C-alpha positions as CSV (number, residue, x, y, z in Angstrom):
1,M,58.8,74.8,55.6
2,A,61.9,73.2,54.1
3,D,64.2,75.4,56.2
4,F,62.4,74.4,59.3
5,R,62.7,70.7,58.4
6,L,66.5,71.0,57.7
7,Q,67.0,72.8,61.1
8,H,65.2,70.0,62.9
9,E,66.5,67.0,61.0
10,Q,66.8,64.0,63.3
11,R,68.3,61.6,60.8
12,A,71.8,60.4,61.1
13,V,72.1,60.2,57.3
14,P,70.4,62.7,55.1
15,R,67.8,61.9,52.3
16,W,68.2,63.3,48.8
17,P,65.5,64.4,46.4
18,V,64.7,61.7,43.8
19,A,61.8,60.9,41.5
20,F,60.9,57.2,41.2
21,V,57.6,55.5,40.5
22,G,57.4,52.2,42.2
23,Y,55.0,49.9,44.0
24,C,54.2,49.5,47.7
25,Y,52.9,46.4,49.5
26,G,51.6,46.2,53.0
27,T,48.7,45.7,55.4
28,Y,46.4,47.7,53.2
29,G,47.2,45.9,49.9
30,S,49.4,47.1,47.0
31,S,49.5,50.4,45.2
32,R,51.7,52.4,42.9
33,C,53.8,54.9,44.8
34,F,56.0,57.9,44.1
35,I,59.4,58.0,46.0
36,S,60.5,61.6,46.5
37,E,63.4,61.2,48.9
38,L,66.0,58.5,49.3
39,G,68.8,57.9,51.7
40,E,71.0,55.2,53.0
41,N,68.5,54.4,55.8
42,G,65.1,55.3,54.4
43,L,62.9,57.0,51.9
44,K,59.8,59.1,51.6
45,L,56.9,58.0,49.5
46,T,53.4,59.1,48.4
47,T,50.7,56.6,47.8
48,G,46.9,56.3,48.1
49,L,47.1,53.8,50.9
50,P,46.4,55.0,54.5
51,Y,49.7,54.0,56.2
52,K,50.1,54.7,59.9
53,V,53.2,55.0,62.0
54,G,54.5,51.6,62.8
55,D,53.1,49.9,59.7
56,E,55.6,47.7,57.8
57,V,55.7,48.3,54.1
58,I,57.6,46.8,51.1
59,A,58.6,49.3,48.5
60,A,59.9,48.3,45.0
61,W,61.3,50.4,42.2
62,I,63.9,50.4,39.4
63,I,67.2,52.0,40.3
64,N,70.0,52.2,37.7
65,G,68.2,49.6,35.6
66,E,67.9,47.0,38.4
67,K,64.9,46.2,40.6
68,L,65.3,47.1,44.2
69,Q,62.9,45.9,46.9
70,V,63.2,47.0,50.5
71,A,61.2,46.5,53.7
72,G,60.6,49.4,56.0
73,T,58.7,50.7,59.0
74,V,56.6,53.9,58.7
75,R,58.2,56.4,61.0
76,Y,56.1,59.5,60.1
77,V,53.0,60.4,58.1
78,C,52.4,63.9,56.7
79,D,50.1,65.5,54.2
80,D,52.3,64.7,51.2
81,G,53.5,61.2,52.1
82,A,55.1,58.8,54.6
83,G,58.6,58.3,55.8
84,L,60.0,54.8,55.9
85,Q,63.0,53.6,57.9
86,F,64.6,50.5,56.2
87,L,64.5,47.2,58.0
88,N,67.3,44.7,57.6
89,L,68.7,46.2,54.4
90,C,71.1,43.7,53.0
91,P,74.6,44.9,51.9
92,T,73.7,44.5,48.2
93,E,70.6,46.7,48.5
94,R,72.5,49.3,50.5
95,L,75.2,49.4,47.9
96,K,72.7,49.9,45.0
97,I,71.3,52.9,46.9
98,L,74.7,54.4,47.8
99,E,75.9,54.0,44.2
100,Y,72.9,55.8,42.9
101,L,73.2,58.6,45.4
102,Q,76.9,59.0,44.7
103,F,76.2,59.3,41.0
104,K,73.3,61.7,41.6
105,R,75.4,64.2,43.7
């Protein structure tokens, strides 16, 4: 399945495997979430909330000792989570993500 996904990747910027526990806020309330993928333009999360494509979600977690909170739109939903594309990510937030990913690689 992973090979199929890589062959059919539509993102301009890849996502990298991560393991963050955070919180998600949106139409369906708030919940803890697990962030399993992170990239410059989005993330993948797992939560108990029933997100649908097009929903706007705020995700918050700690990255390199600092709180990061981002808004995103659900672009896909699958059995093991939902993919968010970031909305209006400010330069400071993007820099925090890029610094973390640079260190991780």
